[in-house]
LOBA-510782 format. One record per residue (C-alpha): residue number from 1; residue in one letter; chain; x, y, z. Coordinates in Angstrom, 2 decimals, decimal comma. Layout:
% residues N
{NUM "a" "A" {X Y Z}} ...
***
This chain:
% residues 298
{1 "m" "A" {10,99 1,95 -16,78}} {2 "s" "A" {13,48 -0,68 -15,62}} {3 "v" "A" {13,49 -4,19 -17,09}} {4 "p" "A" {13,90 -7,02 -14,56}} {5 "a" "A" {16,60 -9,58 -15,18}} {6 "s" "A" {13,94 -12,15 -14,29}} {7 "e" "A" {10,31 -11,42 -13,57}} {8 "g" "A" {9,40 -11,17 -9,91}} {9 "q" "A" {13,02 -10,67 -8,80}} {10 "v" "A" {15,27 -7,74 -7,96}} {11 "t" "A" {16,74 -6,15 -11,06}} {12 "m" "A" {20,46 -5,61 -11,60}} {13 "r" "A" {19,66 -1,97 -12,18}} {14 "n" "A" {18,13 -1,79 -8,70}} {15 "r" "A" {21,26 -3,29 -7,17}} {16 "l" "A" {23,45 -0,70 -8,88}} {17 "m" "A" {21,05 2,05 -7,84}} {18 "f" "A" {21,18 0,86 -4,24}} {19 "i" "A" {25,00 0,88 -4,24}} {20 "a" "A" {24,99 4,41 -5,64}} {21 "a" "A" {22,34 5,52 -3,16}} {22 "t" "A" {24,28 4,05 -0,26}} {23 "v" "A" {27,40 5,96 -1,30}} {24 "a" "A" {25,39 9,14 -1,69}} {25 "g" "A" {23,67 8,56 1,64}} {26 "s" "A" {26,95 8,10 3,47}} {27 "s" "A" {28,12 11,49 2,27}} {28 "t" "A" {24,96 13,24 3,46}} {29 "g" "A" {24,43 11,36 6,71}} {30 "l" "A" {21,15 9,88 5,46}} {31 "a" "A" {20,59 6,14 5,34}} {32 "q" "A" {18,92 4,91 2,18}} {33 "p" "A" {16,26 2,18 2,31}} {34 "i" "A" {16,76 -1,01 0,34}} {35 "t" "A" {14,15 -1,28 -2,42}} {36 "e" "A" {13,35 -3,65 -5,24}} {37 "t" "A" {11,29 -3,23 -8,37}} {38 "v" "A" {9,05 -6,17 -9,23}} {39 "r" "A" {7,30 -6,67 -12,55}} {40 "i" "A" {4,04 -8,61 -12,69}} {41 "p" "A" {4,78 -11,53 -15,04}} {42 "g" "A" {3,08 -11,19 -18,42}} {43 "t" "A" {2,80 -7,40 -18,14}} {44 "t" "A" {4,91 -4,25 -18,12}} {45 "v" "A" {3,41 -3,18 -14,78}} {46 "e" "A" {5,92 -2,76 -11,94}} {47 "f" "A" {5,81 -1,88 -8,27}} {48 "t" "A" {8,38 -0,97 -5,63}} {49 "m" "A" {8,91 -2,85 -2,37}} {50 "v" "A" {10,84 -1,43 0,60}} {51 "q" "A" {12,72 -3,57 3,11}} {52 "t" "A" {11,73 -2,51 6,61}} {53 "p" "A" {12,88 -3,77 10,01}} {54 "a" "A" {10,16 -5,98 11,43}} {55 "e" "A" {8,98 -5,55 14,99}} {56 "g" "A" {10,78 -8,09 17,14}} {57 "g" "A" {13,60 -8,66 14,64}} {58 "g" "A" {14,02 -9,72 11,04}} {59 "s" "A" {12,61 -7,76 8,15}} {60 "l" "A" {9,43 -7,29 6,19}} {61 "w" "A" {9,11 -6,01 2,63}} {62 "v" "A" {6,34 -3,43 2,25}} {63 "l" "A" {4,78 -1,79 -0,82}} {64 "s" "A" {6,09 1,76 -0,96}} {65 "t" "A" {2,63 3,28 -1,55}} {66 "e" "A" {-0,95 2,16 -1,55}} {67 "v" "A" {-1,89 -0,20 -4,41}} {68 "i" "A" {-2,58 1,92 -7,49}} {69 "w" "A" {-5,08 1,25 -10,26}} {70 "d" "A" {-2,28 0,26 -12,64}} {71 "l" "A" {-1,62 -2,74 -10,38}} {72 "y" "A" {-5,22 -3,53 -9,52}} {73 "d" "A" {-6,46 -3,34 -13,12}} {74 "v" "A" {-4,23 -6,29 -14,05}} {75 "f" "A" {-6,11 -8,39 -11,51}} {76 "v" "A" {-9,61 -7,13 -12,29}} {77 "y" "A" {-9,42 -7,11 -16,10}} {78 "e" "A" {-7,07 -10,13 -16,45}} {79 "l" "A" {-4,46 -8,05 -18,25}} {80 "d" "A" {-1,84 -10,68 -17,42}} {81 "k" "A" {-3,46 -13,21 -19,74}} {82 "p" "A" {-2,01 -13,04 -23,27}} {83 "d" "A" {-4,96 -14,62 -25,07}} {84 "e" "A" {-8,56 -15,29 -24,14}} {85 "d" "A" {-8,18 -18,79 -25,57}} {86 "e" "A" {-5,28 -19,60 -23,27}} {87 "i" "A" {-5,92 -22,18 -20,59}} {88 "p" "A" {-6,07 -20,36 -17,23}} {89 "t" "A" {-2,79 -20,66 -15,34}} {90 "d" "A" {-4,22 -19,87 -11,94}} {91 "a" "A" {-7,27 -20,93 -9,98}} {92 "v" "A" {-7,74 -17,69 -8,09}} {93 "s" "A" {-11,16 -16,13 -8,46}} {94 "r" "A" {-11,17 -12,54 -9,63}} {95 "p" "A" {-13,49 -9,58 -9,03}} {96 "s" "A" {-16,61 -9,08 -11,06}} {97 "k" "A" {-16,18 -6,36 -13,66}} {98 "p" "A" {-17,54 -3,08 -12,25}} {99 "y" "A" {-20,64 -1,60 -13,88}} {100 "v" "A" {-19,38 1,95 -13,46}} {101 "p" "A" {-15,85 3,38 -13,48}} {102 "p" "A" {-14,41 2,14 -10,17}} {103 "d" "A" {-12,26 5,26 -9,74}} {104 "r" "A" {-15,44 7,38 -9,50}} {105 "g" "A" {-13,79 10,03 -11,63}} {106 "f" "A" {-11,16 10,81 -8,99}} {107 "g" "A" {-8,26 9,77 -11,21}} {108 "h" "A" {-6,92 6,48 -12,52}} {109 "d" "A" {-3,35 5,96 -13,75}} {110 "g" "A" {-1,06 6,43 -10,76}} {111 "y" "A" {-3,93 6,95 -8,33}} {112 "p" "A" {-4,63 4,58 -5,44}} {113 "a" "A" {-7,20 1,87 -6,14}} {114 "m" "A" {-10,25 2,12 -3,91}} {115 "g" "A" {-13,59 0,59 -3,07}} {116 "m" "A" {-12,55 -3,06 -3,00}} {117 "t" "A" {-13,62 -5,31 -0,13}} {118 "l" "A" {-11,27 -6,93 2,34}} {119 "k" "A" {-11,88 -10,23 0,53}} {120 "a" "A" {-10,85 -8,66 -2,79}} {121 "a" "A" {-7,65 -7,28 -1,25}} {122 "r" "A" {-6,82 -10,70 0,21}} {123 "d" "A" {-7,49 -12,45 -3,08}} {124 "y" "A" {-5,29 -9,94 -4,87}} {125 "c" "A" {-2,41 -10,93 -2,60}} {126 "t" "A" {-3,08 -14,63 -3,27}} {127 "w" "A" {-3,10 -14,01 -7,02}} {128 "l" "A" {0,09 -11,92 -6,88}} {129 "s" "A" {1,80 -14,66 -4,88}} {130 "m" "A" {0,91 -17,22 -7,53}} {131 "k" "A" {2,09 -14,92 -10,32}} {132 "t" "A" {5,48 -14,13 -8,80}} {133 "g" "A" {6,31 -17,16 -6,67}} {134 "d" "A" {6,77 -14,96 -3,59}} {135 "t" "A" {4,43 -14,73 -0,60}} {136 "y" "A" {2,39 -11,54 -0,51}} {137 "r" "A" {-0,33 -10,75 2,02}} {138 "l" "A" {-2,02 -7,92 3,86}} {139 "p" "A" {-0,17 -6,60 6,90}} {140 "t" "A" {-1,51 -7,16 10,37}} {141 "l" "A" {-2,67 -4,12 12,31}} {142 "a" "A" {0,47 -4,29 14,47}} {143 "e" "A" {2,75 -4,61 11,42}} {144 "w" "A" {1,06 -1,73 9,64}} {145 "q" "A" {1,33 0,59 12,62}} {146 "h" "A" {4,95 -0,37 13,29}} {147 "c" "A" {5,95 0,29 9,66}} {148 "a" "A" {3,90 3,49 9,50}} {149 "l" "A" {5,46 4,96 12,64}} {150 "a" "A" {8,97 4,00 11,47}} {151 "g" "A" {10,43 4,68 14,89}} {152 "s" "A" {8,51 7,90 15,56}} {153 "e" "A" {6,37 8,44 18,63}} {154 "p" "A" {2,62 7,87 18,05}} {155 "p" "A" {0,39 9,03 16,57}} {156 "y" "A" {2,28 10,38 13,52}} {157 "s" "A" {5,04 9,06 11,29}} {158 "f" "A" {7,20 12,08 12,08}} {159 "d" "A" {8,34 13,87 15,22}} {160 "e" "A" {5,30 16,01 15,96}} {161 "a" "A" {6,94 17,83 18,87}} {162 "a" "A" {9,84 19,01 16,73}} {163 "s" "A" {7,78 19,81 13,64}} {164 "p" "A" {5,65 22,71 12,48}} {165 "d" "A" {1,95 22,32 13,22}} {166 "n" "A" {1,17 21,80 9,56}} {167 "e" "A" {3,79 19,13 8,78}} {168 "l" "A" {1,10 16,52 8,17}} {169 "v" "A" {0,27 18,28 4,89}} {170 "d" "A" {3,76 17,26 3,75}} {171 "h" "A" {3,09 13,61 4,65}} {172 "g" "A" {-0,52 12,94 3,67}} {173 "w" "A" {-3,80 13,97 2,09}} {174 "t" "A" {-6,59 14,93 4,51}} {175 "t" "A" {-9,47 17,39 4,46}} {176 "e" "A" {-6,97 20,17 5,08}} {177 "n" "A" {-5,37 19,75 1,62}} {178 "s" "A" {-7,12 17,00 -0,37}} {179 "n" "A" {-9,84 19,10 -1,98}} {180 "f" "A" {-12,10 16,11 -1,18}} {181 "t" "A" {-10,52 13,71 -3,64}} {182 "t" "A" {-7,70 11,19 -3,83}} {183 "h" "A" {-4,31 12,16 -5,25}} {184 "p" "A" {-1,59 10,29 -7,16}} {185 "a" "A" {0,27 7,87 -4,91}} {186 "g" "A" {3,72 8,77 -3,64}} {187 "e" "A" {3,58 12,55 -3,94}} {188 "k" "A" {4,12 13,22 -0,25}} {189 "q" "A" {7,24 12,92 1,88}} {190 "p" "A" {8,11 9,36 3,00}} {191 "n" "A" {8,49 8,23 6,57}} {192 "a" "A" {11,84 7,10 7,96}} {193 "f" "A" {11,42 3,60 6,50}} {194 "g" "A" {10,75 5,02 3,01}} {195 "l" "A" {6,98 4,42 2,97}} {196 "r" "A" {4,59 7,03 1,59}} {197 "d" "A" {0,90 7,83 2,08}} {198 "v" "A" {0,53 6,25 5,51}} {199 "h" "A" {-1,54 9,31 6,48}} {200 "g" "A" {-4,72 9,89 4,51}} {201 "n" "A" {-5,34 9,57 0,77}} {202 "l" "A" {-6,95 6,16 1,43}} {203 "a" "A" {-7,45 4,20 4,61}} {204 "e" "A" {-5,91 0,73 4,27}} {205 "w" "A" {-7,25 -2,74 5,00}} {206 "v" "A" {-5,34 -4,74 7,61}} {207 "e" "A" {-5,63 -8,15 9,21}} {208 "t" "A" {-6,80 -8,12 12,81}} {209 "g" "A" {-6,59 -11,80 13,72}} {210 "e" "A" {-10,17 -11,72 14,96}} {211 "d" "A" {-12,31 -14,86 14,77}} {212 "e" "A" {-14,34 -14,34 11,60}} {213 "s" "A" {-16,60 -17,28 12,43}} {214 "a" "A" {-17,81 -15,49 15,56}} {215 "r" "A" {-21,31 -14,08 15,73}} {216 "p" "A" {-21,72 -11,25 15,29}} {217 "r" "A" {-18,91 -11,40 12,74}} {218 "p" "A" {-16,27 -8,70 13,29}} {219 "k" "A" {-16,34 -5,98 10,67}} {220 "p" "A" {-13,24 -5,46 8,49}} {221 "l" "A" {-10,83 -2,80 9,75}} {222 "a" "A" {-9,07 -0,02 7,82}} {223 "v" "A" {-6,38 2,24 9,27}} {224 "g" "A" {-4,62 5,53 8,61}} {225 "g" "A" {-7,54 7,73 7,64}} {226 "s" "A" {-8,30 9,07 4,17}} {227 "w" "A" {-8,84 12,18 2,07}} {228 "r" "A" {-12,22 12,69 3,79}} {229 "q" "A" {-10,90 12,81 7,38}} {230 "p" "A" {-9,23 15,73 9,17}} {231 "a" "A" {-5,61 15,40 10,23}} {232 "d" "A" {-6,42 14,25 13,76}} {233 "e" "A" {-8,43 11,35 12,29}} {234 "a" "A" {-5,68 10,33 9,84}} {235 "t" "A" {-3,06 9,26 12,34}} {236 "v" "A" {-1,28 5,91 12,56}} {237 "e" "A" {-3,73 5,01 15,33}} {238 "s" "A" {-6,87 6,03 13,40}} {239 "t" "A" {-9,12 3,09 12,55}} {240 "q" "A" {-12,55 2,60 11,02}} {241 "r" "A" {-14,79 -0,43 10,70}} {242 "q" "A" {-16,71 -1,24 7,54}} {243 "a" "A" {-20,32 -0,10 7,90}} {244 "s" "A" {-23,48 -1,06 6,03}} {245 "n" "A" {-23,66 2,34 4,35}} {246 "w" "A" {-20,37 1,61 2,56}} {247 "n" "A" {-22,34 -0,66 0,22}} {248 "a" "A" {-25,90 0,57 0,62}} {249 "s" "A" {-26,59 1,32 -3,06}} {250 "d" "A" {-25,43 -2,05 -4,39}} {251 "p" "A" {-28,60 -3,50 -6,04}} {252 "q" "A" {-27,33 -7,07 -6,03}} {253 "i" "A" {-28,85 -9,66 -3,71}} {254 "p" "A" {-26,69 -10,81 -2,06}} {255 "k" "A" {-24,45 -7,77 -2,26}} {256 "s" "A" {-21,09 -7,95 -4,04}} {257 "t" "A" {-18,24 -9,60 -2,18}} {258 "w" "A" {-15,75 -7,69 -4,35}} {259 "w" "A" {-16,80 -4,03 -4,44}} {260 "l" "A" {-18,12 -1,46 -1,96}} {261 "a" "A" {-20,45 0,66 -4,07}} {262 "d" "A" {-20,44 3,65 -1,72}} {263 "c" "A" {-16,87 3,60 -0,41}} {264 "s" "A" {-14,33 5,83 -2,12}} {265 "w" "A" {-11,92 6,07 0,80}} {266 "v" "A" {-10,49 2,59 1,43}} {267 "g" "A" {-7,69 0,74 -0,38}} {268 "f" "A" {-4,73 -1,37 0,72}} {269 "r" "A" {-1,02 -2,02 0,52}} {270 "f" "A" {0,61 -5,43 0,73}} {271 "v" "A" {3,70 -6,89 2,33}} {272 "r" "A" {6,04 -9,67 1,22}} {273 "e" "A" {7,57 -12,33 3,39}} {274 "p" "A" {11,38 -12,61 3,09}} {275 "r" "A" {12,51 -15,17 0,52}} {276 "e" "A" {14,43 -18,23 1,60}} {277 "g" "A" {18,05 -17,26 2,19}} {278 "e" "A" {17,29 -13,56 1,96}} {279 "q" "A" {19,06 -11,22 4,32}} {280 "a" "A" {17,02 -11,12 7,53}} {281 "e" "A" {17,93 -7,59 8,61}} {282 "p" "A" {18,00 -4,43 6,49}} {283 "k" "A" {21,55 -3,29 5,82}} {284 "t" "A" {20,64 0,30 6,51}} {285 "k" "A" {19,54 1,76 9,79}} {286 "t" "A" {16,50 3,95 10,29}} {287 "p" "A" {17,46 7,48 9,25}} {288 "q" "A" {17,72 9,95 12,10}} {289 "t" "A" {17,37 12,91 9,75}} {290 "r" "A" {14,66 13,17 7,13}} {291 "p" "A" {15,04 14,57 3,62}} {292 "p" "A" {13,49 17,98 2,95}} {293 "a" "A" {9,73 17,92 2,47}} {294 "t" "A" {8,38 18,28 -1,01}} {295 "p" "A" {6,26 21,41 -1,49}} {296 "s" "A" {2,75 20,78 -0,19}} {297 "d" "A" {-0,45 21,76 -1,90}} {298 "p" "A" {-2,39 24,65 -0,40}} 
***
C-alpha cells in the first residue's frame, strides 16, 4: 500500500509509476491513463482516480471502480474519527447504522458497496469533499455514459463489431457469469479510459438534472445494469428507476432515507473536479488498442 506525501494528494510514488508506465506504454503502442491514489485522511483507506477527457474539452477525474465497502464503511461507521470524545470536525450527516449486514452476505472487503439511496451517495461525496479539500460528486448521466463508452460506439465500452460475441464477460458481471451475486471490484478488463465495471456488477446512481421539486417527483436513476441483468440490459445505455419494491420490507415509518432494504444491485462511483491549476487535458490519448482480456469466469 502506497503512503501519500500528503493526504488527499497525488503521491510521489504515483508520479514515478506514471513515468515508468508512460515509457512502457510508448514501447508497446499503448497509452497509459494518468491515475492518482488518494488516502482518506485519518485512515489507511485509499482509492484510485483516473483522469479522463471530459466531453466538450477539459478533463474529469473518475473513480476507477464502483465504491467498495472499504470506502463506504469509513463513512457509515465513522472510522475516520480517532476518538469518540473528539469534537466532530464535519457537519455532514451520516447514514443510520444498518440493522443487518449491508452486504447481504455477498462479500465485503473489496466488494462494491450496495443498497444505499441516492441521498446517501450524494452525502458521501459531500463528506469526502470536506475530508480531502477536493470537490467530489456523482457524475451526470451524460458524463457517466461518455466515460463508460470511452470513445467506443454505443451501447458497449468496447468495439462490439470487432469482438467475439461473448466479450462482455471480460468486461462485466451479468447473469451470464455472475452466479447471481456481486464480485470484487476491478476484476474485469478496463475500458479505453482505464475504468472498470461499467457493465454490470452494480448499477450506478447518476445525476439527471431533473426538477426534484416537481410532482410527481422524478425517481432516482441508476445506469449500467447489474449482476441480476442479462448482457443486453447491462449496456452503457441501460437505465433503471428506483421502484417502491426496492424498499418494501423497511419497517420504519417514514422509510429510511439512507438504505434500500430490498435492493442489492445499486451502488455508485464518484468523480472529482479538476483542482485549481491542474492540467486541463490528459497527457495521454485514448488507447486505440486494448490490453489482453483477463481470463473470464465460466
